[in-house]
VEXDO-759904 format. One record per residue (C-alpha): residue in one letter; x, y, z. Coordinates in steps of 0.25 Angstrom, whole numbers, padded with zeros to 4 digits, always signed. Layout:
! VEXDO-759904
AXYZ/...
! end
This chain:
! VEXDO-759904
M-0051+0072+0003/L-0053+0057+0006/A-0054+0046-0003/S-0059+0032+0001/G-0059+0018-0005/L-0057+0003-0005/I-0054-0009-0014/A-0055-0024-0015/M-0054-0034-0027/S-0052-0048-0029/F-0048-0056-0041/G-0050-0070-0044/W-0046-0080-0055/P-0052-0093-0058/M-0042-0104-0052/G-0040-0110-0066/I-0035-0097-0072/G-0027-0093-0060/M-0020-0106-0059/A-0017-0106-0074/A-0011-0092-0074/A-0002-0096-0062/K+0002-0108-0069/A+0005-0101-0082/T+0013-0091-0074/S+0022-0100-0067/N+0025-0108-0079/S+0029-0096-0088/P+0043-0097-0093/E+0046-0082-0087/K+0042-0087-0073/K+0055-0093-0070/N+0062-0080-0072/M+0053-0072-0064/T+0052-0068-0049/Y+0041-0076-0042/R+0028-0069-0044/R+0019-0065-0032/S+0007-0070-0040/D+0013-0084-0042/G+0008-0086-0028/T-0006-0083-0031/L-0016-0093-0025/Y-0027-0096-0035/Q-0038-0099-0024/E-0045-0091-0013/R-0037-0087-0002/Q-0041-0094+0011/K-0046-0083+0020/L-0042-0081+0035/P-0053-0079+0045/W-0056-0065+0050/P-0065-0061+0062/A-0079-0058+0056/D-0081-0046+0065/K-0068-0040+0063/P-0065-0030+0053/F-0052-0031+0044/R-0045-0017+0043/I-0036-0014+0032/L-0027-0002+0031/A-0023+0001+0016/I-0013+0012+0013/D-0010+0017-0001/G+0003+0020-0008/G+0008+0034-0011/G+0023+0036-0008/I+0026+0048+0002/K+0011+0050+0002/G+0010+0039+0012/I+0011+0051+0022/L-0004+0052+0021/P-0008+0038+0026/A+0003+0038+0036/T-0002+0051+0042/I-0016+0045+0043/L-0011+0032+0049/A-0002+0039+0058/N-0014+0046+0064/L-0022+0034+0065/E-0011+0026+0072/N-0009+0037+0082/N-0024+0038+0085/L-0026+0023+0088/P-0028+0019+0102/D-0017+0009+0103/N-0003+0009+0099/Q-0002-0004+0090/G+0000+0002+0077/L-0009+0003+0065/A-0006-0011+0060/R-0014-0016+0072/H-0026-0009+0068/F-0028-0014+0053/D-0029-0029+0049/M-0021-0026+0036/I-0013-0014+0030/A-0011-0013+0015/G-0002-0003+0010/T+0005+0001-0004/S+0018+0008-0006/T+0019+0019+0005/G+0006+0013+0011/G+0014+0000+0011/I+0025+0006+0019/I+0015+0011+0029/A+0008-0002+0030/V+0020-0010+0032/G+0025+0000+0043/L+0012+0000+0050/S+0011-0016+0050/L+0025-0016+0057/G+0021-0006+0068/V+0027+0006+0061/S+0018+0018+0064/A+0011+0026+0054/K+0018+0038+0060/T+0032+0032+0057/V+0028+0030+0043/L+0023+0044+0042/D+0036+0050+0048/L+0044+0042+0038/Y+0036+0048+0026/L+0037+0062+0032/T+0051+0062+0036/K+0058+0053+0026/G+0049+0055+0014/D+0058+0066+0008/R+0069+0056+0008/I+0061+0044+0002/F+0056+0054-0009/P+0066+0065-0010/S+0063+0077-0018/A+0071+0089-0023/P+0071+0102-0015/W+0058+0110-0016/M+0064+0120-0026/F+0067+0108-0036/K+0055+0100-0032/K+0048+0100-0045/L+0060+0098-0053/G+0064+0087-0043/R+0051+0079-0046/K+0053+0081-0061/I+0067+0075-0060/G+0062+0064-0051/T+0051+0061-0060/A+0060+0060-0072/K+0069+0051-0064/Q+0057+0041-0062/L+0057+0039-0077/F+0070+0030-0075/C+0071+0026-0060/R+0064+0026-0047/R+0064+0040-0041/Y+0068+0038-0026/D+0078+0030-0019/P+0071+0020-0009/T+0083+0020+0001/V+0076+0030+0010/L+0063+0023+0010/D+0070+0010+0012/H+0077+0015+0024/E+0065+0022+0031/L+0056+0009+0029/A+0067+0000+0035/R+0068+0010+0047/I+0053+0009+0050/I+0050-0005+0046/G+0063-0012+0049/G+0066-0026+0045/R+0053-0032+0049/K+0045-0042+0040/F+0032-0039+0033/G+0027-0051+0041/E+0028-0043+0054/A+0017-0034+0050/K+0006-0032+0061/C-0005-0032+0051/R-0008-0038+0037/L-0001-0031+0026/V-0004-0030+0011/I+0007-0022+0004/P+0007-0021-0012/A+0019-0020-0021/F+0022-0026-0034/D+0034-0033-0040/Q+0043-0035-0053/N+0032-0045-0058/T+0022-0033-0058/E+0014-0041-0049/P+0008-0036-0036/Y+0016-0040-0024/I+0007-0038-0011/F+0015-0040+0002/K+0005-0046+0012/T+0008-0050+0027/A+0005-0065+0030/H-0009-0063+0034/H-0014-0075+0026/P-0007-0088+0024/D-0006-0086+0009/Y+0004-0074+0012/K+0017-0081+0014/R+0028-0073+0009/D+0027-0058+0012/W+0028-0058+0027/K+0042-0062+0026/E+0046-0049+0018/N+0053-0037+0025/A+0042-0027+0028/L+0052-0016+0022/T+0052-0024+0009/V+0037-0024+0008/A+0036-0009+0011/R+0047-0006+0001/A+0040-0015-0010/T+0027-0008-0009/S+0033+0006-0009/A+0043+0005-0021/A+0035+0015-0030/P+0040+0013-0044/A+0048+0025-0050/F+0049+0031-0036/L+0056+0020-0027/E+0064+0008-0031/G+0057-0005-0032/L+0061-0015-0021/E+0069-0027-0025/H+0067-0038-0014/S+0070-0054-0015/G+0070-0054-0030/R+0058-0046-0032/R+0055-0031-0035/F+0044-0023-0029/W+0037-0010-0032/D+0026-0002-0025/G+0012-0008-0024/G+0006+0006-0027/V+0008+0003-0042/F-0005-0006-0041/A-0011-0004-0027/N-0008+0009-0021/N-0020+0008-0013/P-0019-0006-0007/V-0033-0007-0001/M-0039-0017-0010/M-0027-0027-0008/A-0029-0026+0007/V-0044-0029+0006/V-0043-0040-0004/D-0032-0047+0004/T-0041-0046+0017/L-0053-0052+0009/A-0044-0063+0004/C-0037-0067+0017/Y-0048-0066+0027/E-0062-0069+0029/V-0066-0055+0032/P-0079-0049+0027/R-0077-0038+0018/R-0085-0029+0026/N-0075-0031+0038/I-0064-0025+0030/H-0061-0011+0034/V-0050-0003+0026/L-0043+0010+0029/S-0036+0014+0015/I-0027+0026+0015/G-0021+0033+0003/C-0009+0042+0001/A-0016+0055-0005/T-0019+0047-0018/D-0018+0055-0031/K-0030+0055-0040/P-0024+0060-0053/A-0034+0068-0062/L-0036+0063-0076/A-0039+0074-0086/K-0045+0074-0100/H-0031+0072-0106/H-0030+0059-0100/L-0040+0053-0110/T-0029+0054-0121/A-0016+0055-0112/G-0004+0046-0115/L+0007+0041-0106/W+0011+0055-0101/G-0003+0059-0098/W-0005+0047-0090/R+0008+0048-0083/N+0000+0048-0070/A-0006+0035-0073/H+0000+0029-0060/A-0007+0039-0051/V-0020+0037-0059/A-0019+0022-0057/S-0016+0023-0042/S-0028+0032-0040/L-0037+0022-0047/Q-0031+0010-0039/N-0034+0017-0026/H-0048+0020-0030/D-0050+0006-0035/A-0044-0001-0023/T-0052+0008-0014/G-0065+0006-0021/Q-0064-0010-0023/A-0060-0011-0008/G-0072-0003-0004/L-0081-0012-0013/L-0076-0025-0006/I-0077-0020+0009/G-0086-0009+0008/R-0082+0005+0006/H-0086+0009+0020/H-0076+0000+0025/L-0064+0007+0018/L-0059+0020+0022/R-0050+0026+0012/I-0042+0038+0016/D-0034+0046+0006/A-0032+0061+0002/E-0036+0067-0012/L-0027+0079-0012/P-0028+0091-0021/Y-0014+0089-0025/S-0005+0077-0028/I+0007+0072-0020/A+0016+0063-0027/M+0020+0050-0019/D+0035+0055-0018/D+0031+0070-0015/Y+0036+0070+0000/A+0035+0085+0002/S+0021+0086-0003/A+0017+0073+0005/K+0023+0078+0018/E+0017+0091+0017/K+0003+0087+0014/L+0000+0073+0017/P+0001+0073+0032/D-0010+0084+0033/V-0018+0076+0024/G-0016+0064+0032/E-0020+0071+0045/Y-0033+0076+0038/L-0037+0062+0033/W-0034+0056+0047/N-0043+0067+0054/E-0054+0065+0044/N-0054+0050+0046/R-0049+0049+0060/E-0061+0042+0066/V-0063+0032+0055/L-0049+0028+0055/L-0048+0026+0070/S-0061+0018+0070/M-0055+0009+0059/A-0041+0007+0065/T-0043+0008+0080/P-0047-0007+0083/L-0035-0016+0082/A-0034-0026+0070/S-0034-0041+0072/D-0021-0047+0076/F-0013-0050+0064/E-0005-0063+0064/A+0002-0066+0051/V+0002-0080+0045/Y+0017-0081+0043/N+0027-0073+0051/D+0040-0075+0058/R+0035-0073+0072/
! end
C-alpha cells in the first residue's frame, strides 16, 4: 500500500565550458528579443555554504503534485498538525518545505501559517467548482467532451481557484514565509523556474513576489488550467518536470548549508501516484498507444527522485508515504477523490502516526530570511 523514496543529484560543468556557454548565450542575436532567462543568472562557481549546527538535523517536507488528489497529503498533514503538542503550525516543525503544483499550494499555505485543515477544506468544499464536471448521469460523456476540448484549449477556468487562493493566502509576500521554500514552475523559455525564499544570499529576487503568484505559477497545469502571465513572463506547472520535488529540496539543502548528508531527514508525501502498466503492445505502439506517456514519465520521475535522494542521504532518513491504489483517479476527478482519498489519507496517517510525530514534533530552527521587508 505504501511506497517510499528519495532523490539527490548534482551537476557540475568545467568553468571554462560554462562561462563560454553563458557568453555565447548572452551574445546571441535572438537574445535582445527574449525575456530575461532565469539561467542567465547562473553562477559558475561553488556556492558559499552557510553554517549549520553539526548536531542538529535538517528536516524537509516534500509534497508531490496531483491536482485535486492533494486531498491525500492534506489529510495526512491535517492529522499531523492536529496531534502536535504546540499550536505553532507545521511550518515551524520543518526547516524546508518543497511542493509542486497542488503540493506547492499546500507548501505556500503552510509557510504562511495557513493550516493544513484549511487547505483540505478548500479541496473538499470547493474542488467541484475548481474542477466542475457534468451531472453524474452524463459523467462519461462530459469527460469525453472535456477531453476533446483539451485538444484546443485549457479545460477549466482558473477564476475559482484564483479566488480561493486569494482568500486563504491574501496579499502576503512570498518572503513572509516562516520556513524555507522550494517551489518549481517553468516559463516560456522552457526553463525551470524554481521559486526559492531568501534562505541564501544568492537568492535575491523571489522573496519579493506575491505568495499568490507563486502558488498559481506552480499549479498552472497545461491543458487543464490557464498558464499564469506575470510581469512579462508566462508560467506553467512544475509538475511537468518535477512532480516529486524531493530531489530539488535535498540538493538545495546540500548546496546552501554545511550540513552532513546523514543529518538531512525527509518526509515525502505523494498524491496516490499512478503507475501506468505497460503492455506488450507498447513495444510497437505509436503516438496513440503512448498517449499516456506523461503519466509514465511522472511515475518514472517520482521513482528516480526518491531513489537518488535516498542514495544521497541514506534511505533510512527518508520516509516516503504514498498510496498505490487498485484504481486510477484523474487529477481533476473531484467526485472520486473526495469519496476515496480522505479514507486513504486517514489509513496512511494511522499506519505512520508514530514515525510522523517523532519526525515532526521538535521545533525547527528559527528561520530568518537574508532579505525581507521587516
